[in-house]
NUZAGU-493789 format. One record per residue (C-alpha): z, x, y. Coordinates in steps of 0.1 Angstrom, whole numbers, padded with zeros to 4 digits, always signed. Example, Ala and Ser with C-alpha at 12.3 -4.5 7.8 and 13.67 -1.06 7.14 Angstrom:
+0078+0123-0045+0071+0137-0011
//
This chain:
+1105-0377+0021+1096-0415+0011+1066-0402-0007+1085-0383-0027+1097-0394-0061+1117-0380-0089+1116-0391-0121+1145-0378-0147+1138-0364-0182+1141-0398-0205+1121-0421-0180+1086-0427-0172+1079-0449-0142+1055-0477-0131+1039-0473-0094+1029-0507-0075+1025-0524-0045+1010-0552-0030+1005-0567-0063+0988-0541-0086+1000-0519-0108+0990-0482-0113+0976-0477-0150+0988-0440-0150+1023-0437-0159+1046-0412-0137+1059-0388-0162+1093-0369-0156+1093-0349-0124+1082-0349-0086+1057-0370-0084+1042-0380-0048+1032-0419-0041+1022-0438-0009+1053-0448+0010+1047-0487+0008+1049-0481-0033+1076-0492-0052+1086-0477-0086+1098-0489-0119+1119-0471-0143+1121-0473-0180+1140-0454-0201+1118-0437-0231+1147-0424-0251+1154-0442-0283+1177-0466-0281+1202-0488-0308+1208-0524-0314+1235-0529-0312+1247-0505-0289+1280-0490-0286+1307-0504-0281+1290-0542-0282+1302-0567-0309+1282-0562-0339+1261-0598-0342+1261-0613-0380+1226-0627-0379+1225-0659-0402+1200-0659-0425+1185-0683-0455+1174-0667-0486+1141-0680-0509+1164-0709-0523+1180-0721-0488+1213-0702-0492+1233-0691-0462+1235-0652-0457+1251-0632-0435+1234-0601-0425+1244-0571-0404+1214-0545-0392+1211-0521-0367+1180-0505-0359+1166-0479-0331+1136-0483-0313+1117-0468-0283+1089-0476-0264+1055-0453-0256+1057-0440-0219+1019-0449-0217+1022-0483-0225+1048-0486-0193+1023-0499-0170+1009-0526-0196+1050-0537-0202+1055-0536-0166+1027-0563-0158+1031-0583-0188+1069-0582-0197+1088-0571-0166+1119-0552-0163+1141-0530-0190+1162-0560-0195+1135-0581-0206+1121-0552-0230+1157-0553-0244+1158-0594-0245+1124-0595-0266+1138-0565-0289+1167-0584-0298+1147-0614-0305+1125-0599-0326+1154-0582-0345+1166-0615-0353+1137-0633-0364+1123-0602-0388+1157-0600-0405+1156-0642-0409+1116-0641-0414+1128-0609-0442+1156-0622-0460+1137-0656-0471+1114-0635-0490+1141-0626-0512+1164-0645-0535+1204-0644-0539+1195-0625-0573+1174-0598-0553+1207-0588-0533+1209-0553-0553+1174-0548-0538+1187-0536-0508+1155-0507-0499+1128-0536-0507+1147-0563-0482+1155-0534-0454+1118-0524-0454+1105-0560-0455+1127-0565-0425+1120-0533-0404+1079-0543-0408+1084-0577-0401+1107-0565-0368+1082-0540-0360+1050-0567-0362+1071-0590-0337+1073-0562-0311+1036-0561-0307+1021-0587-0279+0988-0601-0268+0980-0599-0233+0982-0630-0212+0946-0622-0197+0932-0612-0227+0922-0579-0239+0936-0558-0271+0972-0564-0285+0998-0536-0274+1033-0525-0291+1063-0533-0264+1084-0511-0286+1085-0492-0316+1112-0495-0344+1123-0460-0353+1145-0466-0377+1167-0499-0396+1194-0499-0412+1208-0532-0436+1246-0525-0430+1258-0554-0444+1246-0584-0466+1268-0612-0474+1259-0642-0498+1278-0674-0494+1316-0678-0506+1309-0700-0531+1287-0676-0545+1309-0646-0543+1338-0666-0558+1313-0677-0583+1300-0640-0589+1341-0630-0594+1349-0655-0613+1318-0643-0638+1330-0610-0637+1366-0615-0648+1356-0638-0671+1333-0612-0690+1365-0588-0685+1386-0614-0705+1364-0618-0732+1359-0577-0737+1399-0579-0738+1400-0602-0763+1372-0588-0785+1390-0550-0780+1422-0568-0792+1404-0583-0824+1390-0551-0833+1424-0532-0830
//
């Protein structure tokens, strides 16, 4: 029975023994492996950041004018089961993959925000698309031993949930709106 391994649906296994990694992933089902082999399992299901129940992380980013912004972004991602052996060899455990994905999100959000000015804050779709492309690009890695770059994970959806400019900018915008409303009120009174 030590030669029988069950890989559950939504998982992929990587067989390794004596410092070598089998390049063929173990897909869901009953698999026969040598008794001296170990199997590392990875989830192939879509995962999200932040995970349910986790505290929302407001990422601090700068606009193109170097104005501090607070960005709340969400993301769904997953790994390709066929890349699992390379991921195990180059990256490691599932916790290390999560760490890399979280760092890619932070980097992509910061690098994406700096492409836009404070006046572009209403272009949420463009900002989100730029951030998603940068996060997705950050999840491609070059193997240490050389060879073709490969994807650690793929972004399946990106959500720009909240984008807050600095408090002084919000106060200035609200003051300008209040002033414009006051001018309109005065014009209306003069017309009446």
